[in-house]
BAFI-3210 file (N, C-alpha, C; in Angstrom, 3 decimals, decimal comma, padded with zeros to 6 digits):
// residues 107
n [1|2|3|4|5|6|7|8|9|10|11|12|13|14|15|16|17|18|19|20|21|22|23|24|25|26|27|28|29|30|31|32|33|34|35|36|37|38|39|40|41|42|43|44|45|46|47|48|49|50|51|52|53|54|55|56|57|58|59|60|61|62|63|64|65|66|67|68|69|70|71|72|73|74|75|76|77|78|79|80|81|82|83|84|85|86|87|88|89|90|91|92|93|94|95|96|97|98|99|100|101|102|103|104|105|106|107]
n.u [048,169|046,492|047,435|045,253|043,677|045,395|045,385|042,697|042,485|044,230|042,855|040,568|041,720|042,702|040,302|039,104|040,938|040,702|038,033|038,188|039,857|038,231|036,091|037,412|038,236|035,769|034,643|036,522|036,204|033,556|033,923|035,551|033,722|031,855|033,376|033,766|031,093|030,427|032,137|031,037|028,615|029,412|029,693|029,858|031,226|033,037|034,158|032,343|030,089|031,077|031,312|028,591|027,876|029,387|028,145|025,608|025,871|025,362|022,705|021,420|022,122|024,573|025,170|023,207|021,919|023,781|024,082|021,465|021,304|023,350|022,621|020,080|020,767|022,412|020,580|018,755|020,232|020,147|021,840|022,527|023,101|023,106|022,111|023,620|026,016|026,952|027,303|029,377|031,386|031,665|032,829|035,256|036,397|036,573|038,574|040,716|040,776|041,437|043,974|045,307|045,170|046,646|049,165|049,636|048,977|048,331|046,834]
n.v [044,530|043,536|041,953|040,733|040,125|038,316|036,241|035,533|034,589|032,414|030,818|030,259|028,799|026,589|025,509|024,776|022,849|020,956|020,169|018,986|016,813|015,458|014,777|013,056|011,028|010,043|009,090|007,118|005,461|004,594|003,175|001,104|-000,119|-000,944|-002,859|-004,721|-005,543|-006,517|-008,689|-010,314|-010,899|-012,277|-010,975|-010,463|-008,358|-006,557|-003,948|-002,417|-002,615|-001,356|001,218|001,803|001,978|004,176|006,132|006,077|007,576|010,165|010,636|011,690|013,797|012,734|009,360|007,444|006,811|005,258|003,157|002,053|001,168|-000,807|-002,635|-003,414|-004,578|-006,694|-008,154|-008,896|-010,809|-012,751|-012,515|-012,040|-009,234|-006,501|-003,012|-001,823|-003,268|-002,582|000,172|000,057|-001,027|001,097|003,000|001,738|001,521|004,221|005,126|003,659|004,748|007,428|007,078|005,993|008,172|010,008|008,896|008,941|011,596|012,275|010,273]
n.w [043,983|046,863|049,983|051,063|048,818|047,620|049,508|049,367|046,733|046,940|048,770|047,274|045,185|046,601|047,536|045,091|044,228|046,319|045,966|043,442|043,987|045,804|044,114|042,285|044,058|044,947|042,548|041,919|044,135|043,710|041,377|042,286|044,008|042,119|040,714|042,752|043,283|040,745|040,605|042,629|041,413|039,223|036,843|033,345|032,182|034,008|033,994|032,513|034,151|036,445|035,435|035,148|037,827|038,654|037,078|038,202|040,470|039,806|039,868|042,145|044,990|047,370|048,608|048,405|045,995|044,656|046,479|046,452|043,750|043,576|045,612|044,670|042,177|043,042|044,602|042,636|041,395|043,242|045,400|048,669|049,915|051,946|052,339|054,378|054,338|051,799|052,167|054,049|052,462|050,688|052,394|053,018|050,445|049,803|051,519|050,462|047,867|048,368|049,473|047,240|045,467|046,896|046,769|044,091|042,562|039,924|038,932]
ca.u [047,206|046,694|047,644|043,915|043,319|046,243|044,868|041,406|042,755|044,837|041,786|039,736|042,474|042,724|038,955|038,934|041,770|040,091|036,815|038,604|040,347|037,046|035,374|038,194|038,196|034,424|034,496|037,374|035,529|032,399|034,438|035,969|032,489|031,308|034,158|033,465|029,758|030,488|032,786|030,049|027,572|029,984|029,352|030,729|032,027|033,135|034,435|031,091|029,232|031,666|030,907|027,190|027,843|029,885|027,096|024,469|026,118|024,934|021,250|021,031|023,221|024,809|025,562|022,099|021,632|024,739|023,726|020,243|021,591|024,149|021,809|019,047|021,398|022,843|019,390|018,204|021,052|020,000|022,958|022,006|023,970|022,244|022,581|024,676|027,269|027,399|027,831|030,672|032,335|031,920|033,775|036,553|036,929|036,931|039,905|041,677|040,860|042,185|045,382|045,848|045,349|047,729|050,440|049,783|047,982|047,979|046,015]
ca.v [043,623|043,484|040,619|040,149|039,549|037,133|035,174|035,112|033,764|031,165|030,017|029,786|027,761|025,408|024,950|024,131|021,649|019,998|019,644|018,096|015,581|014,793|014,196|011,918|009,962|009,464|008,311|005,932|004,622|003,973|002,190|-000,050|-000,773|-001,618|-004,073|-005,658|-006,082|-007,296|-009,950|-011,117|-011,321|-012,996|-010,151|-010,752|-007,179|-005,780|-002,533|-001,782|-002,495|-000,317|002,480|002,036|002,393|005,558|006,976|006,120|008,584|011,481|010,714|012,574|014,103|011,704|008,017|006,491|006,351|004,180|002,040|001,441|000,457|-002,010|-003,584|-003,930|-005,469|-007,909|-008,918|-009,491|-011,996|-013,683|-012,344|-011,360|-008,179|-005,394|-001,638|-001,522|-003,852|-001,764|001,424|-000,264|-001,150|002,464|003,625|001,087|001,889|005,643|005,204|003,157|005,709|008,596|006,659|005,883|009,518|010,664|008,354|009,273|012,633|012,364|009,106]
ca.w [044,568|048,304|050,549|051,229|047,520|047,431|050,378|048,844|045,548|047,402|049,361|046,167|044,479|047,464|047,509|043,784|044,248|047,244|045,339|042,355|044,622|046,356|042,978|041,795|045,060|044,937|041,314|042,053|045,126|043,069|040,416|043,085|044,447|040,947|040,444|043,840|043,045|039,506|040,959|043,354|040,471|038,086|035,678|032,195|031,856|035,242|033,723|032,104|035,331|037,293|034,815|035,503|039,237|038,676|036,499|039,122|041,506|039,336|039,917|043,244|045,915|048,375|048,178|048,410|044,637|044,379|047,360|045,924|042,505|043,812|046,376|043,752|041,197|043,736|044,985|041,414|041,096|044,358|046,323|049,855|050,444|052,324|052,178|055,359|053,855|050,669|052,742|054,657|051,350|050,206|053,318|052,821|049,135|049,818|052,144|049,482|046,764|048,851|049,588|045,882|044,917|047,624|046,307|042,684|042,319|038,516|038,567]
c.u [047,513|046,912|046,303|043,474|044,117|045,734|043,537|041,590|043,358|043,778|040,870|040,427|042,507|041,358|038,723|039,726|041,143|038,836|037,158|039,095|039,168|036,257|036,096|038,120|036,837|034,211|035,318|036,747|034,362|032,823|034,885|034,746|031,865|032,052|033,886|032,122|029,748|031,115|031,807|028,996|028,104|029,689|030,361|031,629|032,108|033,392|033,168|030,165|029,764|031,319|029,459|027,064|028,326|028,799|025,895|024,635|025,662|023,413|020,757|022,239|023,354|025,082|024,399|021,712|022,534|024,379|022,499|020,518|022,297|023,339|020,753|019,646|021,840|021,643|018,740|018,965|020,988|021,127|022,479|023,057|023,069|022,907|023,703|026,030|027,826|027,963|029,198|031,744|032,669|032,959|035,180|037,194|037,281|038,311|040,987|041,874|041,666|043,664|046,027|046,108|046,475|049,089|050,713|048,731|047,546|047,073|044,561]
c.v [043,497|042,057|039,937|039,470|038,275|035,959|034,638|034,206|032,416|030,248|029,450|028,654|026,471|024,725|024,190|022,814|020,575|019,368|018,680|016,758|014,778|014,095|012,954|010,742|009,271|008,608|007,022|004,944|003,878|002,913|000,923|-000,841|-001,548|-002,894|-005,141|-006,336|-006,957|-008,664|-010,870|-011,688|-012,195|-012,281|-010,389|-009,581|-006,260|-004,287|-001,785|-001,597|-001,406|001,068|002,824|002,536|003,831|006,497|007,113|007,206|009,972|011,660|011,678|012,807|012,972|010,348|007,052|005,997|005,178|002,944|001,310|000,615|-000,861|-003,052|-004,220|-004,932|-006,782|-008,775|-009,579|-010,748|-013,023|-013,615|-011,473|-010,424|-006,982|-004,042|-001,301|-002,080|-003,045|-000,443|001,195|-000,400|000,226|003,148|003,046|001,534|003,375|005,833|004,750|004,155|006,932|008,260|006,548|007,255|010,259|010,175|008,678|010,302|012,760|011,230|009,462]
c.w [046,061|048,784|050,809|049,939|047,253|048,260|049,850|047,623|045,941|048,010|048,276|045,415|045,299|047,460|046,202|043,730|045,131|046,647|044,201|042,911|045,181|045,236|042,462|042,757|045,061|043,693|041,388|043,032|044,486|042,057|041,155|043,561|043,293|040,613|041,503|043,585|041,786|039,766|041,690|042,409|039,339|036,784|034,566|031,819|033,084|035,010|033,324|033,307|036,267|036,746|035,117|036,942|039,357|038,157|037,434|040,175|041,089|039,386|040,990|044,134|046,938|047,745|047,996|047,022|044,260|045,202|046,814|044,669|042,776|044,583|045,478|042,773|041,842|044,103|043,778|041,004|042,228|045,368|047,483|050,450|050,715|052,152|053,158|054,924|052,685|051,183|053,390|053,581|050,778|051,088|053,137|051,512|049,064|050,433|051,172|048,340|047,164|048,960|048,210|045,275|045,616|047,132|044,843|042,306|040,862|038,054|038,417]
res [m|s|s|f|d|d|r|e|k|a|q|e|a|k|y|m|h|d|e|a|v|k|f|k|a|t|a|r|r|n|k|m|l|g|h|w|a|a|d|l|m|g|h|e|n|p|d|a|y|a|g|e|v|v|a|a|d|f|e|e|a|g|d|e|d|v|v|r|k|v|v|k|d|l|q|e|k|g|i|a|v|g|a|d|e|v|r|a|k|l|a|t|f|l|s|e|a|i|a|e|l|a|s|d|p|d|a]
***
């Protein structure tokens, strides 16, 4: 096997690893957002709501599906939280999720 093939396989493996970490971080971020929103709403089952938020991310590419769901749910409960605040929380929680995964890659 040539060194070119070795480098290509190494790059493919790194890409796969990076994508897996990105997926885990995004799911963890969405779960954190779900718990935050559930707390604001006084939701009776925060874990279930967090699962709904994680599932909402599979509706379309990007974060807007998650933002729309959380803003809609909060507004239905009479809680005035806008999309910009939810996006800011997403950014904060993503940083936290990445830090958690970096400290415990098996999590």
